C-alpha positions as CSV (number, residue, x, y, z in Angstrom):
1,M,-17.6,13.8,12.6
2,R,-18.2,12.7,9.0
3,A,-16.2,9.5,9.5
4,A,-18.3,8.2,12.4
5,A,-21.5,9.3,10.6
6,S,-20.5,7.3,7.5
7,V,-20.0,4.1,9.6
8,L,-23.4,4.5,11.2
9,R,-25.1,4.8,7.8
10,Q,-23.9,1.3,6.7
11,T,-26.4,-1.0,5.1
12,H,-24.7,-3.9,6.9
13,R,-26.0,-3.4,10.5
14,D,-24.2,-6.1,12.5
15,F,-21.2,-4.1,13.7
16,E,-19.8,-2.2,16.6
17,L,-18.1,1.2,16.1
18,I,-15.0,1.8,18.3
19,V,-13.4,5.3,18.2
20,V,-9.8,5.4,19.4
21,D,-8.8,8.9,20.3
22,D,-5.0,8.9,20.0
23,G,-4.3,11.8,22.4
24,S,-6.2,14.6,20.6
25,T,-6.8,17.9,22.4
26,D,-9.4,19.4,20.1
27,G,-12.6,18.2,21.8
28,T,-13.1,14.9,20.0
29,E,-15.2,13.3,22.8
30,R,-17.5,16.3,22.8
31,A,-17.8,16.3,19.0
32,L,-18.9,12.6,19.2
33,A,-21.6,13.3,21.8
34,P,-24.4,13.2,19.2
35,F,-23.4,9.6,18.3
36,A,-22.9,8.4,21.9
37,G,-25.5,5.7,21.7
38,G,-23.9,4.2,18.6
39,L,-20.2,3.9,19.4
40,R,-17.6,3.1,22.1
41,Y,-15.1,5.8,22.8
42,H,-11.6,5.1,24.0
43,W,-8.9,7.7,24.7
44,Q,-5.2,7.0,25.0
45,P,-2.0,9.0,25.2
46,N,-0.7,9.8,21.7
47,R,1.3,6.8,20.4
48,G,0.7,6.9,16.7
49,V,-1.7,5.4,14.1
50,S,-0.5,1.8,14.5
51,A,-1.0,1.9,18.3
52,A,-4.4,3.4,17.9
53,R,-5.5,0.6,15.4
54,N,-4.0,-2.1,17.7
55,A,-6.0,-0.7,20.6
56,G,-9.2,-0.9,18.5
57,I,-8.3,-4.5,17.6
58,E,-7.9,-5.4,21.3
59,L,-11.2,-3.7,22.2
60,A,-13.2,-5.3,19.3
61,R,-15.6,-8.2,20.1
62,G,-16.4,-9.3,16.6
63,S,-14.5,-11.8,14.4
64,I,-13.8,-9.3,11.6
65,V,-12.2,-5.9,12.0
66,A,-12.3,-2.9,9.5
67,F,-10.5,0.4,9.8
68,L,-11.3,4.0,9.0
69,D,-9.1,7.1,9.4
70,S,-10.7,10.2,10.8
71,D,-10.4,12.1,7.5
72,D,-12.0,9.4,5.3
73,R,-15.6,8.2,4.8
74,M,-17.2,4.8,4.1
75,L,-19.8,4.6,1.4
76,P,-23.0,2.9,2.6
77,D,-22.2,-0.5,1.2
78,H,-18.6,-0.7,2.4
79,L,-19.0,-3.2,5.2
80,A,-21.6,-5.2,3.3
81,V,-19.2,-5.7,0.4
82,L,-16.3,-6.7,2.6
83,T,-18.2,-9.1,4.8
84,G,-19.9,-10.6,1.7
85,A,-16.5,-11.2,0.1
86,L,-15.2,-12.9,3.3
87,A,-18.4,-15.0,3.5
88,R,-17.9,-16.1,-0.1
89,H,-14.3,-17.1,0.6
90,P,-14.2,-18.5,4.2
91,T,-10.5,-19.3,3.9
92,A,-9.5,-15.7,3.2
93,V,-7.9,-13.8,6.0
94,L,-8.5,-10.4,4.4
95,A,-10.8,-8.7,2.0
96,S,-10.0,-5.6,0.0
97,T,-12.1,-3.3,-2.2
98,C,-9.1,-1.2,-3.5
99,P,-6.4,-3.6,-4.9
100,F,-3.4,-1.6,-6.2
101,H,-4.7,1.3,-4.2
102,L,-7.4,2.0,-6.8
103,F,-10.6,3.4,-5.3
104,A,-12.8,2.5,-8.3
105,G,-14.9,-0.3,-9.7
106,R,-18.5,-1.7,-9.6
107,E,-17.9,-5.3,-8.8
108,R,-20.2,-7.0,-6.3
109,A,-19.2,-9.1,-3.3
110,S,-20.2,-12.2,-5.3
111,D,-17.4,-11.2,-7.8
112,A,-14.7,-11.4,-5.2
113,R,-11.6,-13.4,-6.2
114,L,-9.4,-15.4,-3.9
115,V,-5.7,-14.5,-4.4
116,D,-2.9,-16.4,-2.7
117,F,0.2,-14.2,-2.5
118,R,2.5,-16.7,-0.7
119,G,4.3,-17.3,-3.9
120,R,4.6,-13.6,-4.9
121,L,4.8,-11.6,-1.6
122,F,6.3,-8.7,-3.5
123,E,2.8,-7.9,-4.8
124,S,0.9,-8.3,-1.5
125,R,2.0,-4.9,-0.2
126,V,-0.2,-3.0,-2.6
127,I,-3.4,-5.1,-2.0
128,G,-5.0,-2.0,-0.7
129,L,-4.9,0.6,2.1
130,P,-6.1,-0.1,5.7
131,M,-9.3,1.9,5.3
132,C,-10.6,-0.3,2.4
133,V,-9.9,-3.7,3.9
134,A,-11.5,-6.0,6.5
135,V,-9.4,-8.6,8.3
136,R,-10.2,-11.6,10.4
137,R,-9.3,-10.7,14.0
138,D,-7.6,-14.0,14.8
139,A,-5.3,-13.5,11.8
140,L,-4.3,-10.1,13.1
141,F,-3.3,-11.7,16.4
142,T,-1.4,-14.4,14.6
143,V,0.9,-11.9,12.8
144,G,1.0,-9.5,15.8
145,G,-1.1,-6.6,14.5
146,F,0.4,-3.3,13.2
147,D,4.1,-2.6,13.8
148,E,4.0,0.4,16.2
149,R,7.6,1.3,15.3
150,M,6.5,2.5,11.9
151,K,5.6,6.1,11.2
152,A,4.3,5.3,7.7
153,G,3.7,2.2,5.5
154,E,2.3,0.2,8.4
155,G,-0.6,-1.1,6.2
156,G,1.7,-2.6,3.6
157,D,3.8,-4.2,6.3
158,L,0.7,-5.8,7.9
159,F,-0.5,-7.2,4.5
160,L,2.9,-8.6,3.7
161,R,2.8,-10.6,7.0
162,L,-0.9,-11.6,6.6
163,A,-0.1,-13.0,3.1
164,T,2.1,-15.6,4.8
165,V,-0.8,-17.1,6.7
166,G,-3.7,-17.0,4.2
167,A,-5.2,-15.9,0.9
168,F,-7.0,-12.5,0.3
169,A,-10.4,-11.9,-1.2
170,V,-10.2,-9.1,-3.8
171,V,-13.1,-7.1,-5.2
172,R,-12.9,-3.9,-7.2
173,R,-15.5,-1.5,-5.9
174,R,-15.4,2.1,-4.8
175,T,-16.6,1.9,-1.2
176,I,-14.4,4.5,0.4
177,V,-14.0,8.3,0.0
178,R,-10.4,9.3,0.8
179,E,-8.9,12.7,1.2
180,L,-5.5,13.4,-0.2
181,I,-4.1,16.9,0.3
182,P,-0.7,18.4,-0.6
183,G,1.3,18.6,2.6
184,S,-0.7,15.8,4.2
185,L,0.6,13.3,6.7
186,S,1.5,10.8,3.9
187,D,3.3,13.5,1.9
188,R,5.3,14.6,4.9
189,A,6.2,11.0,5.8
190,R,7.5,10.3,2.3
191,R,9.7,13.4,2.2
192,A,11.1,12.6,5.7
193,G,12.1,9.1,4.5
194,D,9.6,7.4,6.7
195,Y,8.4,5.1,4.0
196,L,11.9,4.0,3.2
197,T,12.6,3.3,6.8
198,A,9.3,1.4,7.1
199,F,10.3,-0.8,4.1
200,D,13.5,-1.7,5.9
201,L,11.6,-2.7,9.1
202,S,8.9,-4.5,7.1
203,V,11.3,-6.9,5.3
204,H,12.8,-7.9,8.6
205,D,9.3,-8.4,10.1
206,L,8.7,-10.7,7.2
207,A,11.9,-12.7,7.8
208,S,10.8,-13.2,11.4
209,A,7.3,-14.2,10.3
210,A,8.7,-16.8,7.9
211,E,10.5,-18.5,10.8
212,R,7.2,-19.2,12.5
213,L,5.6,-20.9,9.5
214,P,5.3,-24.7,9.0
215,Q,8.3,-26.3,7.4
216,S,6.4,-26.9,4.2
217,E,5.9,-23.1,3.7
218,R,9.0,-21.7,5.4
219,A,11.5,-22.3,2.5
220,R,9.4,-20.6,-0.1
221,V,8.6,-17.6,2.1
222,S,12.2,-17.3,3.4
223,D,13.6,-17.0,-0.1
224,Q,11.2,-14.2,-0.9
225,A,12.0,-12.5,2.4
226,R,15.7,-12.5,1.6
227,G,14.9,-11.2,-1.9
228,L,12.9,-8.3,-0.4
229,V,15.8,-7.5,2.0
230,H,18.0,-7.1,-1.1
231,F,15.3,-5.0,-2.8
232,A,15.0,-2.7,0.2
233,R,18.8,-2.3,0.1
234,A,18.5,-1.5,-3.6
235,M,16.0,1.3,-2.8
236,R,18.4,2.7,-0.2
237,A,21.2,2.7,-2.8
238,L,18.8,4.4,-5.3
239,D,18.1,7.1,-2.7
240,R,21.9,7.6,-2.1
241,H,22.8,7.5,-5.9
242,D,25.1,4.5,-5.2
243,A,25.1,2.8,-8.6
244,A,27.5,0.0,-7.6
245,L,25.4,-1.1,-4.6
246,L,22.2,-0.7,-6.6
247,S,23.5,-3.0,-9.3
248,E,24.7,-5.6,-6.7
249,Q,21.4,-5.6,-4.7
250,L,19.2,-5.7,-7.8
251,A,21.0,-8.8,-9.0
252,A,20.7,-10.5,-5.6
253,A,16.9,-9.6,-5.4
254,G,16.3,-10.7,-8.9
255,G,17.6,-14.2,-8.1
256,L,15.0,-14.6,-5.4
257,L,11.9,-12.6,-6.6
258,S,10.0,-12.3,-9.9
259,L,11.0,-8.7,-10.5
260,S,11.4,-8.7,-14.2
261,N,7.7,-8.7,-14.9
262,A,6.8,-6.2,-12.2
263,P,6.9,-2.8,-13.9
264,F,4.0,-1.2,-12.0
265,L,5.3,-2.3,-8.6
266,T,8.8,-1.0,-9.3
267,W,7.4,2.3,-10.6
268,W,5.3,2.5,-7.4
269,Y,8.3,2.1,-5.2
270,V,10.1,4.9,-7.0
271,V,7.2,7.4,-6.8
272,R,5.8,6.5,-3.4
273,V,8.7,5.4,-1.3
274,L,11.8,7.4,-2.3
275,P,11.9,10.6,-0.2
276,R,12.7,13.0,-3.1
277,S,10.6,11.4,-5.7
278,H,8.5,14.5,-6.0
279,E,11.5,16.2,-7.6
280,R,11.6,15.5,-11.4
281,S,15.4,15.4,-11.5
282,E,15.3,12.7,-8.7
283,R,12.8,10.6,-10.6
284,L,14.8,10.9,-13.8
285,W,17.9,9.7,-12.0
286,A,16.0,6.8,-10.4
287,F,14.3,5.6,-13.6
288,T,17.5,5.9,-15.6
289,A,19.6,4.0,-13.0
290,L,17.1,1.2,-12.8
291,A,16.9,0.9,-16.6
292,D,20.7,0.9,-17.0
293,L,21.5,-1.4,-14.1
294,W,18.6,-3.9,-14.2
295,P,20.0,-7.4,-14.4
296,D,18.1,-8.2,-17.6
297,R,17.9,-5.1,-19.9
298,H,15.3,-6.9,-22.1
299,A,12.9,-7.6,-19.2
300,D,9.6,-5.7,-19.1
301,T,10.5,-3.9,-15.9
302,A,13.8,-2.6,-17.4
303,R,12.1,-1.4,-20.5
304,F,9.4,0.3,-18.5
305,M,11.9,2.1,-16.3
306,R,13.6,3.4,-19.5
307,L,10.2,4.5,-20.9
308,S,9.5,6.3,-17.6
309,A,12.9,8.0,-17.8
310,I,12.2,9.1,-21.3
311,A,8.8,10.5,-20.4
312,T,10.2,12.3,-17.3
313,A,13.1,13.8,-19.4
314,C,10.6,15.1,-21.9
315,R,8.4,16.7,-19.2
316,A,11.5,18.3,-17.7
317,G,12.4,19.8,-21.1
318,R,15.6,17.6,-21.4
319,L,15.0,16.5,-24.9
320,G,18.6,15.6,-25.6
321,Q,18.7,13.3,-22.6
322,A,15.4,11.8,-23.7
323,R,16.9,11.0,-27.2
324,G,20.0,9.5,-25.5
325,L,17.8,7.2,-23.5
326,L,15.8,6.2,-26.5
327,R,19.0,5.3,-28.4
328,R,19.9,2.8,-25.7
329,W,16.5,1.1,-26.1
330,P,17.0,-2.7,-26.1
331,P,16.3,-4.2,-29.6
332,G,13.6,-6.7,-30.3
333,E,10.3,-7.6,-28.6
334,T,9.2,-3.9,-28.5
335,L,5.7,-4.5,-30.0
336,R,5.0,-7.4,-27.7
337,F,6.2,-5.3,-24.8
338,A,3.9,-2.5,-25.8
339,W,1.0,-4.9,-25.8
340,R,1.9,-6.3,-22.4
341,L,2.3,-2.8,-21.0
342,I,-1.3,-1.8,-21.4
343,P,-2.5,-3.0,-17.9
344,T,0.4,-1.1,-16.3
345,L,-0.4,2.1,-18.1
346,R,-4.0,1.7,-17.2
347,H,-3.1,1.3,-13.5
348,I,-0.9,4.4,-13.5
349,A,-3.4,6.5,-15.4
350,R,-6.2,5.6,-13.0
351,R,-4.0,6.4,-10.0
352,S,-3.0,9.8,-11.5
353,V,-6.6,10.7,-12.2
354,Q,-7.7,9.5,-8.7
355,D,-4.9,11.5,-7.0
356,R,-5.7,14.7,-8.9
357,R,-9.4,14.4,-8.0
358,R,-8.7,13.9,-4.4
359,R,-6.3,16.8,-4.3
360,G,-8.9,19.0,-5.9
361,R,-11.3,18.6,-3.0
362,G,-11.3,20.9,0.0
363,T,-9.2,20.4,3.1
364,P,-10.6,18.0,5.8
365,A,-12.2,19.5,8.8
366,I,-9.8,17.8,11.2
367,D,-6.0,17.1,11.3
368,P,-5.3,13.8,9.4
369,G,-2.9,12.7,12.1
370,S,-4.9,13.5,15.2
371,R,-7.1,10.4,15.7
372,R,-8.3,7.2,14.2
373,V,-11.6,5.4,13.9
374,A,-11.3,1.6,14.0
């Protein structure tokens, strides 16, 4: 069990390791026998990853909880960096070493920055993945833990709700080794539409969480919650090729969220959430529709959607369509846009390299969906 072994090799030694076996039948308890003195083993009938993590949270005795899936590994300093970041920022409810899902960087715990997402909840969903964060246990109970109805996207949903109750400590450091394999659980979930369904559930979870906030915070969060409901409907319309509804919902979302300067996040939703985004023709339709129907065609996000559509058309060999898209490029501000675009392109390039490297490694020794380590 490489995952369990990686936890037991941590330089930070003040922890307990709880293994939640979510109904596996492949001899997990027997495989863990060599580590029996260093962990607590809990078996439960199969109920999914969120239920497994919630069980680990209930069993935990410490004030901070970190998560690890059975096909991933912690590097030796993972827990030290996360606990150090939380110690540096005692008001933070969460610490992450992989903001924007980038497993890279060499920052130290002392470099951790405090980020309050309550004014920009749209961004909090990509603060990281569950395996590269640590969360204060009382905050997890405050927001109700993981939503067990979700088959995918449960981490983003949790972070969205946690952002309503406190700030996050962010440090860019590679502290996790994550496997990503074609046909993996996440790939299958996206193609089945589970991420899109999870997004629908998540925005309604947020609306409920907003109602529990103090009056001073409720109005600001409620407006963003309504905006995200409209954006989720826009993603549904995009999936159904419903241009009229897409235009209507984008306009409604734009009035409540700061979407015009969110090119990376909008790109991320297209390629990570839409069920058929692996098909080049589907990406081309999505990017083109967003570019054409964005409320402000001169906004950075609209321009970047058009640029993404042009690049996708070129890769698909549709040069005529690429020229047509280029002819409809909004005039003015192009050079300034190109300068502002550099961080977005850097994010996307890093993610692409990271994904290719992970897919190039061998298959994991165990089924990614069979059990979880919390």
